OpenMM code with the backbone's topology and positions (N, CA, C; nanometers):
from openmm import Vec3, app, unit

residues = "MET PRO PRO ALA VAL SER SER CYS TRP ARG ALA ARG VAL ASP GLY SER VAL ILE ASN ALA GLY ASP GLY ALA HIS GLU HIS PRO THR GLN ALA LEU LEU ASP ALA LEU THR ILE ARG ARG ASN LYS GLY ARG LEU GLU GLY LEU VAL ILE ALA ILE CYS GLY ASP VAL MET HIS SER ARG VAL ALA ARG SER ASN ILE LEU LEU LEU ASN THR MET GLY ALA ARG VAL ARG VAL VAL ALA PRO SER THR LEU LEU PRO ARG GLY ASN ARG ALA ASP GLY ARG ARG GLY SER PRO ALA THR CYS ALA ARG GLY LEU THR ALA PRO ILE SER".split()
positions = [
    Vec3(0.8316, -1.4793, -0.5475),
    Vec3(0.7281, -1.4290, -0.4088),
    Vec3(0.6663, -1.5478, -0.4609),
    Vec3(0.5868, -1.6503, -0.3866),
    Vec3(0.4608, -1.7339, -0.4350),
    Vec3(0.3688, -1.6538, -0.4873),
    Vec3(0.2481, -1.7081, -0.5491),
    Vec3(0.1034, -1.6468, -0.5810),
    Vec3(0.0412, -1.6289, -0.4372),
    Vec3(-0.0264, -1.5542, -0.4423),
    Vec3(-0.1308, -1.5047, -0.3091),
    Vec3(-0.2300, -1.6204, -0.3002),
    Vec3(-0.2305, -1.6196, -0.1978),
    Vec3(-0.3216, -1.7336, -0.1451),
    Vec3(-0.4582, -1.7192, -0.2106),
    Vec3(-0.5097, -1.6032, -0.2242),
    Vec3(-0.6445, -1.5956, -0.2841),
    Vec3(-0.6625, -1.6208, -0.4030),
    Vec3(-0.5530, -1.6059, -0.5049),
    Vec3(-0.5011, -1.6521, -0.6362),
    Vec3(-0.5303, -1.7676, -0.6425),
    Vec3(-0.4691, -1.8764, -0.5622),
    Vec3(-0.4701, -2.0080, -0.5534),
    Vec3(-0.6103, -2.0288, -0.5170),
    Vec3(-0.6959, -2.0038, -0.4438),
    Vec3(-0.8138, -2.0431, -0.3975),
    Vec3(-0.9132, -2.0213, -0.5492),
    Vec3(-0.8943, -1.8673, -0.5705),
    Vec3(-0.9760, -1.8175, -0.6905),
    Vec3(-1.0102, -1.9507, -0.8122),
    Vec3(-0.8748, -2.0040, -0.8388),
    Vec3(-0.8748, -2.1032, -0.9461),
    Vec3(-0.9270, -2.2408, -0.9190),
    Vec3(-0.9622, -2.2820, -0.8050),
    Vec3(-1.0241, -2.3784, -0.7245),
    Vec3(-1.1528, -2.3945, -0.6984),
    Vec3(-1.2362, -2.2779, -0.6586),
    Vec3(-1.3638, -2.2724, -0.6111),
    Vec3(-1.4649, -2.1918, -0.7097),
    Vec3(-1.5584, -2.2257, -0.7059),
    Vec3(-1.6724, -2.1604, -0.8124),
    Vec3(-1.7498, -2.0662, -0.7286),
    Vec3(-1.7086, -1.9597, -0.7108),
    Vec3(-1.7404, -1.8595, -0.6241),
    Vec3(-1.6740, -1.7052, -0.6031),
    Vec3(-1.6945, -1.6442, -0.5486),
    Vec3(-1.6054, -1.5429, -0.5049),
    Vec3(-1.4948, -1.5539, -0.3736),
    Vec3(-1.3763, -1.5144, -0.4097),
    Vec3(-1.2888, -1.4887, -0.3064),
    Vec3(-1.2680, -1.3597, -0.2851),
    Vec3(-1.2709, -1.3374, -0.1167),
    Vec3(-1.2177, -1.2106, -0.0843),
    Vec3(-1.0911, -1.2043, -0.0039),
    Vec3(-0.9882, -1.1397, -0.0728),
    Vec3(-0.8650, -1.1374, -0.0015),
    Vec3(-0.8151, -1.0376, 0.1279),
    Vec3(-0.8735, -1.0962, 0.2680),
    Vec3(-0.8685, -1.0232, 0.3389),
    Vec3(-0.7056, -1.0011, 0.4253),
    Vec3(-0.6120, -1.0539, 0.3653),
    Vec3(-0.4773, -1.0516, 0.3661),
    Vec3(-0.4490, -1.1877, 0.3688),
    Vec3(-0.2935, -1.1727, 0.3148),
    Vec3(-0.2481, -1.3453, 0.3304),
    Vec3(-0.0965, -1.3349, 0.3496),
    Vec3(-0.0608, -1.3470, 0.4351),
    Vec3(0.0648, -1.3903, 0.4815),
    Vec3(0.1383, -1.2499, 0.4772),
    Vec3(0.2598, -1.2524, 0.4060),
    Vec3(0.3403, -1.1408, 0.3862),
    Vec3(0.2932, -1.0709, 0.2588),
    Vec3(0.1990, -1.0924, 0.1693),
    Vec3(0.1688, -1.0264, 0.0523),
    Vec3(0.0994, -0.9135, 0.0714),
    Vec3(-0.0287, -0.8968, 0.1325),
    Vec3(-0.1140, -0.7862, 0.1198),
    Vec3(-0.2086, -0.7735, 0.2427),
    Vec3(-0.2462, -0.6853, 0.2899),
    Vec3(-0.3667, -0.6824, 0.3868),
    Vec3(-0.4495, -0.5777, 0.3567),
    Vec3(-0.5427, -0.5969, 0.2337),
    Vec3(-0.6330, -0.5134, 0.2066),
    Vec3(-0.7689, -0.4563, 0.2761),
    Vec3(-0.8055, -0.5593, 0.3837),
    Vec3(-0.8753, -0.4980, 0.4679),
    Vec3(-0.8293, -0.3616, 0.5572),
    Vec3(-0.7170, -0.3827, 0.6292),
    Vec3(-0.6585, -0.2997, 0.6884),
    Vec3(-0.6547, -0.1475, 0.5816),
    Vec3(-0.6054, -0.1880, 0.4762),
    Vec3(-0.6031, -0.0711, 0.3998),
    Vec3(-0.7378, 0.0109, 0.3986),
    Vec3(-0.8548, -0.0623, 0.3546),
    Vec3(-0.9597, 0.0059, 0.3826),
    Vec3(-0.9822, 0.0672, 0.4726),
    Vec3(-0.9651, -0.0112, 0.5765),
    Vec3(-1.0151, 0.0791, 0.7032),
    Vec3(-0.9114, 0.2095, 0.7221),
    Vec3(-0.8072, 0.2240, 0.6749),
    Vec3(-0.7223, 0.3293, 0.6842),
    Vec3(-0.7842, 0.4484, 0.5868),
    Vec3(-0.8012, 0.3960, 0.4565),
    Vec3(-0.8678, 0.4862, 0.4000),
    Vec3(-1.0118, 0.5356, 0.4414),
    Vec3(-1.0839, 0.4612, 0.4834),
    Vec3(-1.1856, 0.5158, 0.5519),
    Vec3(-1.1989, 0.5826, 0.6814),
    Vec3(-1.0737, 0.5953, 0.7433),
    Vec3(-1.0408, 0.6741, 0.8614),
    Vec3(-1.0216, 0.7943, 0.8074),
    Vec3(-0.9131, 0.7919, 0.6977),
    Vec3(-0.8479, 0.9447, 0.6384),
    Vec3(-0.9689, 1.0473, 0.5505),
    Vec3(-1.0438, 0.9313, 0.5125),
    Vec3(-1.1730, 1.0073, 0.4472),
    Vec3(-1.2830, 1.0782, 0.5697),
    Vec3(-1.2935, 0.9713, 0.6592),
    Vec3(-1.3723, 1.0437, 0.7567),
    Vec3(-1.3326, 1.1954, 0.8356),
    Vec3(-1.2119, 1.1581, 0.8581),
    Vec3(-1.1411, 1.2985, 0.8834),
    Vec3(-1.0700, 1.3964, 0.8277),
    Vec3(-1.0532, 1.3896, 0.6924),
    Vec3(-1.0357, 1.4541, 0.5792),
    Vec3(-1.1418, 1.5224, 0.4913),
    Vec3(-1.2507, 1.4331, 0.4913),
    Vec3(-1.3502, 1.4486, 0.3747),
    Vec3(-1.3414, 1.3934, 0.2346),
    Vec3(-1.1892, 1.3549, 0.2031),
    Vec3(-1.1525, 1.2738, 0.0981),
    Vec3(-1.0342, 1.2529, 0.0831),
    Vec3(-1.0060, 1.1766, -0.0179),
    Vec3(-0.8858, 1.0762, -0.0365),
    Vec3(-0.8182, 1.1575, -0.1631),
    Vec3(-0.8962, 1.1877, -0.2587),
    Vec3(-0.8649, 1.2462, -0.3780),
    Vec3(-0.7710, 1.3757, -0.3584),
    Vec3(-0.6280, 1.3870, -0.4343),
    Vec3(-0.5694, 1.5205, -0.4085),
    Vec3(-0.4901, 1.5115, -0.2902),
    Vec3(-0.5318, 1.4368, -0.1873),
    Vec3(-0.4374, 1.4356, -0.0695),
    Vec3(-0.2787, 1.3943, -0.0595),
    Vec3(-0.2095, 1.4213, 0.0075),
    Vec3(-0.0560, 1.3785, -0.0128),
    Vec3(-0.0356, 1.3200, 0.1358),
    Vec3(-0.0203, 1.1994, 0.1051),
    Vec3(-0.0402, 1.1073, 0.2364),
    Vec3(0.0979, 1.0453, 0.2628),
    Vec3(0.2033, 1.0473, 0.3479),
    Vec3(0.3015, 0.9894, 0.3799),
    Vec3(0.2956, 0.8584, 0.4492),
    Vec3(0.3657, 0.7668, 0.4308),
    Vec3(0.3829, 0.6290, 0.5025),
    Vec3(0.5217, 0.6269, 0.5536),
    Vec3(0.5487, 0.6245, 0.6868),
    Vec3(0.6871, 0.6258, 0.7195),
    Vec3(0.6882, 0.4764, 0.7871),
    Vec3(0.8081, 0.4427, 0.7736),
    Vec3(0.8595, 0.3089, 0.8373),
    Vec3(0.9356, 0.2128, 0.7560),
    Vec3(0.8938, 0.0901, 0.7827),
    Vec3(0.9711, -0.0324, 0.7462),
    Vec3(0.8797, -0.0806, 0.6211),
    Vec3(0.8719, 0.0021, 0.5009),
    Vec3(0.7783, -0.0786, 0.3892),
    Vec3(0.8290, -0.1699, 0.3534),
    Vec3(0.9438, -0.2530, 0.3493),
    Vec3(0.9834, -0.3697, 0.2992),
    Vec3(0.9140, -0.4906, 0.3490),
    Vec3(0.8958, -0.4882, 0.4788),
    Vec3(0.8332, -0.5487, 0.5254),
    Vec3(0.6776, -0.5615, 0.5709),
    Vec3(0.6066, -0.4572, 0.5541),
    Vec3(0.4883, -0.4457, 0.5944),
    Vec3(0.3796, -0.4767, 0.4736),
    Vec3(0.2698, -0.5569, 0.5118),
    Vec3(0.1878, -0.5863, 0.3859),
    Vec3(0.0767, -0.4631, 0.3938),
    Vec3(0.0652, -0.3966, 0.5238),
    Vec3(-0.0304, -0.2917, 0.5143),
    Vec3(0.0421, -0.1726, 0.4461),
    Vec3(0.1510, -0.1288, 0.4354),
    Vec3(0.2200, -0.0240, 0.3580),
    Vec3(0.1937, -0.0473, 0.2242),
    Vec3(0.2288, -0.1731, 0.1690),
    Vec3(0.2115, -0.1930, 0.0009),
    Vec3(0.0539, -0.1917, -0.0150),
    Vec3(-0.0304, -0.2410, 0.0540),
    Vec3(-0.1842, -0.2274, 0.0499),
    Vec3(-0.2430, -0.1072, 0.0501),
    Vec3(-0.1658, -0.0249, 0.1247),
    Vec3(-0.2222, 0.1513, 0.1586),
    Vec3(-0.1641, 0.2040, 0.0681),
    Vec3(-0.0544, 0.1709, -0.0192),
    Vec3(0.0026, 0.2347, -0.1404),
    Vec3(-0.0637, 0.2120, -0.2479),
    Vec3(-0.1082, 0.0836, -0.2766),
    Vec3(-0.2127, 0.0600, -0.3884),
    Vec3(-0.3302, 0.1032, -0.3724),
    Vec3(-0.4163, 0.1296, -0.2649),
    Vec3(-0.5580, 0.1424, -0.2315),
    Vec3(-0.5714, 0.2830, -0.2603),
    Vec3(-0.4720, 0.3735, -0.1611),
    Vec3(-0.4662, 0.5311, -0.1739),
    Vec3(-0.4179, 0.5986, -0.3324),
    Vec3(-0.3528, 0.5422, -0.4053),
    Vec3(-0.3079, 0.5883, -0.5293),
    Vec3(-0.4495, 0.5542, -0.6208),
    Vec3(-0.4826, 0.4555, -0.6188),
    Vec3(-0.6244, 0.4111, -0.6816),
    Vec3(-0.7530, 0.5159, -0.6724),
    Vec3(-0.7356, 0.5596, -0.5529),
    Vec3(-0.8514, 0.6367, -0.4705),
    Vec3(-0.8285, 0.8021, -0.5108),
    Vec3(-0.6814, 0.8127, -0.5704),
    Vec3(-0.6485, 0.9671, -0.6192),
    Vec3(-0.5677, 1.0345, -0.5287),
    Vec3(-0.5166, 0.9841, -0.4098),
    Vec3(-0.4216, 1.0366, -0.3277),
    Vec3(-0.2786, 1.0280, -0.3836),
    Vec3(-0.1900, 1.1049, -0.3337),
    Vec3(-0.0376, 1.0883, -0.4019),
    Vec3(0.0201, 1.0631, -0.2418),
    Vec3(0.0747, 0.9328, -0.2915),
    Vec3(0.1657, 0.8599, -0.1398),
    Vec3(0.3239, 0.9041, -0.1935),
    Vec3(0.3657, 0.9430, -0.0516),
    Vec3(0.4691, 0.9577, 0.0060),
    Vec3(0.5357, 0.8371, 0.0526),
    Vec3(0.6371, 0.7565, 0.0714),
    Vec3(0.7053, 0.6907, 0.1548),
    Vec3(0.8537, 0.7263, 0.1831),
    Vec3(0.8426, 0.6958, 0.3315),
    Vec3(0.9509, 0.7521, 0.4171),
    Vec3(1.0395, 0.6415, 0.5183),
    Vec3(1.1534, 0.6439, 0.4413),
    Vec3(1.2306, 0.5381, 0.4925),
    Vec3(1.3651, 0.5323, 0.4650),
    Vec3(1.4430, 0.4478, 0.5675),
    Vec3(1.5730, 0.4731, 0.4952),
    Vec3(1.5921, 0.3632, 0.3801),
    Vec3(1.6729, 0.3485, 0.3047),
    Vec3(1.6950, 0.2526, 0.1502),
    Vec3(1.6694, 0.1222, 0.2288),
    Vec3(1.7249, 0.0966, 0.3160),
    Vec3(1.7520, -0.0260, 0.3626),
    Vec3(1.6062, -0.1101, 0.4128),
    Vec3(1.4917, -0.0064, 0.4417),
    Vec3(1.3545, -0.0647, 0.4648),
    Vec3(1.2821, -0.0208, 0.3683),
    Vec3(1.3346, -0.0157, 0.2226),
    Vec3(1.2421, -0.0101, 0.0695),
    Vec3(1.2642, -0.1381, 0.0183),
    Vec3(1.1392, -0.1834, -0.0426),
    Vec3(1.1648, -0.2677, -0.1378),
    Vec3(1.2633, -0.2496, -0.2516),
    Vec3(1.3329, -0.3802, -0.2690),
    Vec3(1.4014, -0.3897, -0.3832),
    Vec3(1.3307, -0.3579, -0.5025),
    Vec3(1.3706, -0.3117, -0.6182),
    Vec3(1.3055, -0.2794, -0.7426),
    Vec3(1.2779, -0.1179, -0.7333),
    Vec3(1.1904, -0.0730, -0.8524),
    Vec3(1.1937, 0.0759, -0.8891),
    Vec3(1.0561, 0.1183, -0.7977),
    Vec3(0.9882, 0.0382, -0.7182),
    Vec3(0.8483, 0.1038, -0.6774),
    Vec3(0.8491, 0.0868, -0.5209),
    Vec3(0.8247, 0.1509, -0.4423),
    Vec3(0.7769, 0.1665, -0.3057),
    Vec3(0.6853, 0.0211, -0.2729),
    Vec3(0.6284, -0.0136, -0.3608),
    Vec3(0.5426, -0.1296, -0.2778),
    Vec3(0.5838, -0.2638, -0.3684),
    Vec3(0.6987, -0.2533, -0.4577),
    Vec3(0.7923, -0.4075, -0.4746),
    Vec3(0.7564, -0.4243, -0.6159),
    Vec3(0.6515, -0.3514, -0.6686),
    Vec3(0.5849, -0.4035, -0.8096),
    Vec3(0.6835, -0.2832, -0.9292),
    Vec3(0.6174, -0.3313, -1.0243),
    Vec3(0.6890, -0.2449, -1.1558),
    Vec3(0.6001, -0.0815, -1.1228),
    Vec3(0.6377, 0.0035, -1.1631),
    Vec3(0.6003, 0.1554, -1.2077),
    Vec3(0.6340, 0.2071, -1.1103),
    Vec3(0.5763, 0.3457, -1.0821),
    Vec3(0.6104, 0.4214, -0.9869),
    Vec3(0.4639, 0.5089, -0.8830),
    Vec3(0.3867, 0.3966, -0.8106),
    Vec3(0.2834, 0.4559, -0.7410),
    Vec3(0.3304, 0.5585, -0.6311),
    Vec3(0.4423, 0.5749, -0.6042),
    Vec3(0.4704, 0.6491, -0.4718),
    Vec3(0.6016, 0.7145, -0.4950),
    Vec3(0.6220, 0.8529, -0.4428),
    Vec3(0.7470, 0.8796, -0.4375),
    Vec3(0.8038, 0.8466, -0.2654),
    Vec3(0.9428, 0.8404, -0.2938),
    Vec3(1.0350, 0.7630, -0.1839),
    Vec3(1.1105, 0.8747, -0.1430),
    Vec3(1.1375, 0.9005, -0.0013),
    Vec3(1.2253, 1.0139, 0.0772),
    Vec3(1.2573, 0.9620, 0.1749),
    Vec3(1.4092, 1.0368, 0.2190),
    Vec3(1.4418, 0.9766, 0.3711),
    Vec3(1.4332, 1.0684, 0.4745),
    Vec3(1.3282, 1.2096, 0.4417),
    Vec3(1.3228, 1.2796, 0.5632),
    Vec3(1.1945, 1.3108, 0.5546),
    Vec3(1.1200, 1.3847, 0.6759),
    Vec3(0.9984, 1.4178, 0.6912),
    Vec3(0.9453, 1.5169, 0.6042),
    Vec3(1.0259, 1.6239, 0.5740),
    Vec3(1.0111, 1.7550, 0.5332),
    Vec3(0.9529, 1.7816, 0.4082),
    Vec3(1.0527, 1.6962, 0.3151),
    Vec3(0.9820, 1.6955, 0.1299),
    Vec3(0.8574, 1.6224, 0.1486),
    Vec3(0.8345, 1.4907, 0.2138),
    Vec3(0.7163, 1.4451, 0.1848),
    Vec3(0.5823, 1.4949, 0.1748),
    Vec3(0.6072, 1.5845, 0.3173),
    Vec3(0.4582, 1.6729, 0.3519),
    Vec3(0.4593, 1.7827, 0.2693),
    Vec3(0.5337, 1.8665, 0.2204),
    Vec3(0.5241, 1.9895, 0.1493),
    Vec3(0.4879, 1.9914, 0.0112),
] * unit.nanometer
topology = app.Topology()
chain = topology.addChain("A")
for resn in residues:
    res = topology.addResidue(resn, chain)
    for name in ("N", "CA", "C"):
        topology.addAtom(name, app.Element.getBySymbol(name[0]), res)
């Protein structure tokens, strides 16, 4: 995977670079909006169990949500067929294990 566009710009400019999404890598602004919506409706993020369902392999929003929600203290469960999960040992395609993977909806939300 090529480096994120924001990383390339960061090396070339003398100033701040805000990554609002860069193609197939991430969509952090959507993740921030999702986190705000959850917090407004639930009152918190920490300690919540949040299920992300669908095509995680091709979703930059899902990857960004996994990273942000874990950082904010939520436990993320990913529900998808194995063909729609990223290759590797992590639901967002990176090393480590920030999300639990499941193939049905019952286990992730219990």
